[in-house]
VOPAGU-2260 file (C-alpha; in pm, 1 decimal, decimal comma):
REM VOPAGU-2260
SITE   aa  ch    i         X         Y         Z
SITE  MET   A    0   10429,8   10792,6   10537,1
SITE  GLY   A    1   10159,8   10793,0   10784,7
SITE  ALA   A    2    9776,3   10667,6   10754,0
SITE  THR   A    3    9540,1   10937,5   10739,0
SITE  GLY   A    4    9161,2   10956,1   10839,7
SITE  ALA   A    5    9066,3   10944,8   10478,1
SITE  GLY   A    6    9271,1   10673,6   10342,6
SITE  LEU   A    7    9130,2   10460,5   10634,6
SITE  GLY   A    8    8779,6   10546,8   10536,4
SITE  LEU   A    9    8853,2   10484,8   10177,9
SITE  VAL   A   10    9010,8   10113,9   10270,1
SITE  VAL   A   11    8712,9   10039,8   10535,4
SITE  SER   A   12    8479,1   10127,2   10225,3
SITE  ALA   A   13    8618,5    9943,1    9999,5
SITE  LEU   A   14    8570,8    9606,8   10222,3
SITE  ALA   A   15    8327,7    9333,0   10199,9
SITE  LEU   A   16    8578,5    9066,2   10220,7
SITE  ALA   A   17    8894,3    9134,6   10077,3
SITE  ARG   A   18    9247,8    9083,9   10015,1
SITE  VAL   A   19    9493,3    9322,0    9982,1
SITE  PRO   A   20    9537,0    9286,7    9584,2
SITE  ASN   A   21    9182,7    9380,8    9577,3
SITE  LEU   A   22    9233,2    9648,4    9823,2
SITE  VAL   A   23    9486,2    9800,0    9610,5
SITE  GLU   A   24    9291,3    9809,7    9284,9
SITE  ALA   A   25    8990,2    9948,3    9448,2
SITE  VAL   A   26    9147,7   10216,6    9636,1
SITE  GLY   A   27    9407,2   10304,3    9387,7
SITE  THR   A   28    9737,7   10305,7    9597,4
SITE  SER   A   29   10035,7   10105,9    9686,5
SITE  GLN   A   30   10058,0    9742,1    9836,6
SITE  SER   A   31   10252,6    9924,5   10134,1
SITE  ASN   A   32    9996,1   10169,1   10206,3
SITE  VAL   A   33    9694,8    9953,4   10244,4
SITE  SER   A   34    9912,3    9710,3   10412,5
SITE  GLN   A   35    9975,5   10005,7   10640,5
SITE  HIS   A   36    9621,0   10095,5   10700,8
SITE  LEU   A   37    9498,0    9747,9   10727,7
SITE  ALA   A   38    9777,0    9717,0   11014,3
SITE  ILE   A   39    9610,7   10029,8   11209,8
SITE  LEU   A   40    9215,9    9941,6   11147,4
SITE  ARG   A   41    9347,1    9556,7   11292,3
SITE  GLU   A   42    9510,1    9676,3   11579,6
SITE  LYS   A   43    9190,1    9902,1   11661,6
SITE  GLY   A   44    8973,3    9591,5   11610,0
SITE  ILE   A   45    8768,3    9755,0   11332,1
SITE  LEU   A   46    8895,6    9483,0   11098,8
SITE  GLY   A   47    8916,8    9114,7   11130,6
SITE  THR   A   48    9104,2    8831,1   10935,8
SITE  ARG   A   49    9045,1    8509,5   10787,9
SITE  ARG   A   50    9305,5    8281,1   10667,3
SITE  SER   A   51    9252,7    8041,3   10364,8
SITE  ALA   A   52    9566,1    7825,2   10300,2
SITE  ASN   A   53    9825,3    8139,3   10222,7
SITE  ARG   A   54    9582,3    8409,6   10151,5
SITE  VAL   A   55    9435,8    8628,9   10419,6
SITE  TYR   A   56    9086,7    8782,2   10378,9
SITE  TYR   A   57    8998,5    9125,4   10555,1
SITE  SER   A   58    8660,7    9222,4   10687,4
SITE  VAL   A   59    8470,9    9478,5   10880,0
SITE  ARG   A   60    8388,2    9309,8   11222,9
SITE  ASP   A   61    8073,5    9593,8   11320,1
SITE  GLN   A   62    7848,0    9663,6   10988,0
SITE  ARG   A   63    7779,9    9974,4   11173,1
SITE  THR   A   64    8114,4   10104,0   11097,8
SITE  LEU   A   65    8046,0   10112,0   10732,2
SITE  GLN   A   66    7734,8   10277,6   10776,9
SITE  LEU   A   67    7929,9   10543,1   10977,6
SITE  ILE   A   68    8151,4   10591,5   10692,9
SITE  ALA   A   69    7830,6   10608,5   10439,4
SITE  THR   A   70    7666,3   10850,5   10658,4
SITE  MET   A   71    8030,0   11065,7   10690,7
SITE  ARG   A   72    8086,6   11057,5   10312,4
SITE  GLU   A   73    7693,9   11197,4   10271,8
SITE  VAL   A   74    7743,5   11478,2   10493,7
SITE  LEU   A   75    8085,7   11545,4   10419,3
SITE  CYS   A   76    8126,6   11533,5   10042,8
SITE  GLY   A   77    7715,8   11560,5    9961,8
SITE  THR   A   78    7767,7   11207,4    9774,8
SITE  SER   A   79    7630,1   10877,6    9872,9
SITE  ALA   A   80    7777,1   10530,8    9844,9
SITE  ARG   A   81    7459,0   10366,0    9748,1
SITE  SER   A   82    7438,2   10602,4    9409,3
């Protein structure tokens, strides 16, 4: 199953500094689906990673990405991430 734009947005908006298990819980999808989305976002330079022992933490490289997603959510869905 391919990654969707909506799915990518969900993954990015769930990120602050997160690990895959945290994202799976936050987004409510499978680990393989989250991992596929993370790989795409990493390839595109949207996410950065940090390793600590055997754990990998993901974070958004440019905070303007989160602002963009919040604005898109407000315009397209009529909801605010701040509510």
